[in-house]
Structures are given as structure tokens and as C-alpha cells.
C-alpha positions, 0 to 999 in steps of 0.5 A, a space after each residue: 225079649 218084648 223090647 227086642 221084638 218090638 224094636 225089630 218090628 219097628 226097623 222092619 217097618 221103617 225098611 218096608 216104609 223106605 222101599 215103598 216109595 222106591 218101589 212105586 217110582 221103579 214101577 212108575 218109570 217102568 210104565 213110562 218106558 214101556 209106553 215110550 218103547 210100545 209107542 214108538 215100536 207101533 210106528 215102526 210096525 205100521 211104517 213097516 206094514 204099509 212099506 215092506 215089500 214082504 207084505 206089500 199092503 200100502 192101504 193106510 184106510 184099510 189098516 186103521 179101519 182094522 185097528 178100529 174094528 179089532 179095538 171095538 170087538 176087544 171093548 165090546 167083549 171086555 165090557 158086555 160079555 166077560 164084564 171085566 170092566 163097567 162102562 159109566 152110565 150117562 151116555 145120551 142119544 144127544 151126547 153121542 151125536 153131538 161129541 162122540 160122533 165128531 170125536 170119532 170122525 176126526 179120530 178117523 181122519 187123523 189115523 187115516 192121514 197120519 198113516 198115509 203120510 208114512 207112504 211119502 216121507 220118512 218116519 223121522 220127518 213125520 215126527 218132526 212135523 207132529 211137533 207143530 200140533 201144539 200150534 194147531 191145538 191153540 190156534 183152534 182153541 182160540 178160535 173156539 174160545 177155549 184158549 186165550 191169546 197172549 204174548 207168551 203163548 204167541 211167543 212159544 207158538 212162534 218158536 215151535 213154528 220156526 223150529 218146524 220150519 227149519 227142520 222141513 227146509 233141512 229135509 232132503 228128499 221132501 215129498 209135499 204129498 206127504 207133507 200134506 197128509 201130515 199136516 191134514 192129520 195134525 189139523 184132524 188130531 187138533 180138532 179131535 182134541 178140541 172136541 174131547 175138551 169140549 166133550 169133557 169140560 162143557 158137558 161134564 163128562 169123565 170117561 176112562 180110557 176103555 169107555 172112551 175106546 167102547 164108544 168112539 171106536 165103532 164110530 171111527 170104524 164106521 167113518 173108515 169104512 165109506 172111504 175104504 169102500 170106495 178108495 181102497 177096496 177096488 184097488 185091493 180086488 184088483 192087486 193080487 200081490 199083496 200078503 197080510 199073514 193073520 199072525 202079523 196082522 193080529 200082533 199089529 192090531 194087538 200092539 195098537 190096542 196095548 198102546 191105548 191101554 199103556 196111555 191110560 197106565 200112565 195117566 192113572 199113575 202120573 199125569 196128563 202132563 207127564 204123559 205129554 213130556 214122555 211123548 217128546 222123549 218118545 218122538 226124539 227116540 223115534 227120530 234117532 232110531 228110524 235114522 239107523 233102521 230106514 233107508 229113507 231117513 237121511 238126517 241133516 244138521 238143519 233138521 236136527 237144529 230145527 227139531 231142537 227148536 221146535 221141541 224146546 218150544 213144545 216143552 215151553 208149551 207144557 211148562 206154560 200149561 203146567 203153571 196155568 193150572 198147577 191146582 188142577 194138575 195136583 188134584 189129577 195126580 192125588 185122583 190118579 194115585 188113589 185109582 192107580 192101575 184100576 179102570 176108574 174115572 181118569 180123565 182123557 189126556 188132551 194129546 192122546 198118543 194113539 195119534 202115532 198108531 
């Protein structure tokens, strides 16, 4: 009887061990799929709010300002009132002024210009232009001494650039105002990523996403409040046609906050590189879905060819970054598994998906 009981326990343990990896894999893929859905959905949500005739709210600065205020309130409540998450110690005035403020300012510019572009160009074309992001990050990183120019990286950047140019040539109804807004947002986001890298590497500070949002969101809100006060508030006061129902506003802000939490979960369970590659899947999904749901999206064969070339370059860039620092990525994966699902020290990815919100 004891032998039989021991064998049954061994079989049960073996079955449980076999189900463990499968279950962890299923949960990880669920988080990745959720990130793709919530990230793409937030892009469509913002596009609908800014261009919908029902709401008629063409004020991207105001929309982004409300996102930042909402994020600031939620982070403050979670850390100071309910105390469900602990903010890391060590933030000094010097670090805040020299690092957090530039990051917050560039974050505000990224969201402002990116959302403004939706007023002039389609969602699909905006995502195609965002494929140029690695080029901007690499060039600025080289200027700041964070990247090293070499033939391989130059070839990859050339492929991405050619792809974006081809996709732009294939755009039927191109708006150069929208292109300028979108490219300005790309440059601002690239600068933000550079400042984050300096913040993390040069100063040796490691923050989880909630901590980063806690410090950056109020700064971004203040940076957005000033242009809103002078550029959009007079227009909003003069116009009586816009209508932003409180429920829709709350859902829009909540989706933005959940999107940022999903980024943290993906990084904590996998790695920053996985988030980057998943972002490519997200971009493809947004481009294809927008062609079906938005009337201003007209994909051409040249559009698709150019975007395929650009995405091939982006994947080559991700693969190159993985090869350059394999040990760092392996260590990050180990740390992520130790801290999976918990708000511990997880390094912020250098291409945060909140650019899409």
C-alpha cells in the first residue's frame, strides 16, 4: 500500500511539474495578447475621441493633459493613501531636476504631437512613420555617446529609412502637417528614451513603472498645462459643440493607465526585447485593423511593401541589440521571473509603449 501510495504521489508530482511550464507559458502569452489588444485599442480610442463627430473633441493637448492628471491621481492614491505600492527611496532634487523633468517634458511632447497627428493622417500611416523610431534613437544615442556607429547598424538604419520613405510615397492622401507632427513626436520620444537611458545607466537608478509614473506624470501634466492654457483653452471656451461624456472620459483615461500597467507586466514576465517584438506585432495589427474600420485609411501596395521593409529593419535592430548584450538580457529574464507580477525593481524598457497613447 505504501509503495502504491508513493508511486501515486510521484505520478501526481510529475503531472504537476509537466503542467507548470505549460501554465506559465499560457499566462505569459495571455499577457502579451492583452498588451497587443489594449495598446492597439487605446490608439483607436484616442483616434475616435479626437475625430468623432459625436464627441467632437479635437483637442489633443487637453486629452493628453487629462491622461497625465488621471495617472498622477491614481499613482498618488496607490502609494500615499492606500499604500498598496511602495515608492523607492533615493529621489533627490538634483536627480529630479536633471533627469525627471527632461523625461517628463519629452513625454508630454511625445503624446501631444503624436495625438495631434491623428487629426491629419490615418492611424495606419502614423504607425508606419513610427517605424523610424530606432533610427532616431540610434542617431541621438550616437550624438550623446550612448551608441557606437558601425557598418552593420548603419545598414539596418538605412533599411528602416528606405522602408518608411517607400511607405510615405505610397500614401494616397498625405498631409505634411500630420507628417511633421508625427515626426516631431518621434524625435521627442527618442529624446525621452535617451534621457531615460542616461537616468538609468549614468545615475544608476532603477525604478518600477509605478514609481516612474509617480514622478513623471505630474511633471508631464505641468508641461502640458501651459500650452493648453494658451493654445486650446480659448478654442474650447469659444466652442460649444464639443461634448466629452464623463463616462467616456473616465474609460479613456483608465485605458491609458491599464496600458502602462500591461507594459510593466510584460516586462516583469519576459524582457524588454520581448516587449519590443510584441510592439511590432501590435503595429501590424493596428495597420491592418485600421484599414477596415476607418474611412481615411487607404492602404496601397507600395504602402505595404514599404512597411514590410521598415519592419524587417526593426526586427534586425532588435536582433542586433539582443546579440550585443546577451548576458544582460539573460540576467533581466532571471530577475523578471523572480519578481513576476510584483512591483519590484524592473528596469523600464527603452521604447515604452505609452508613446502610442
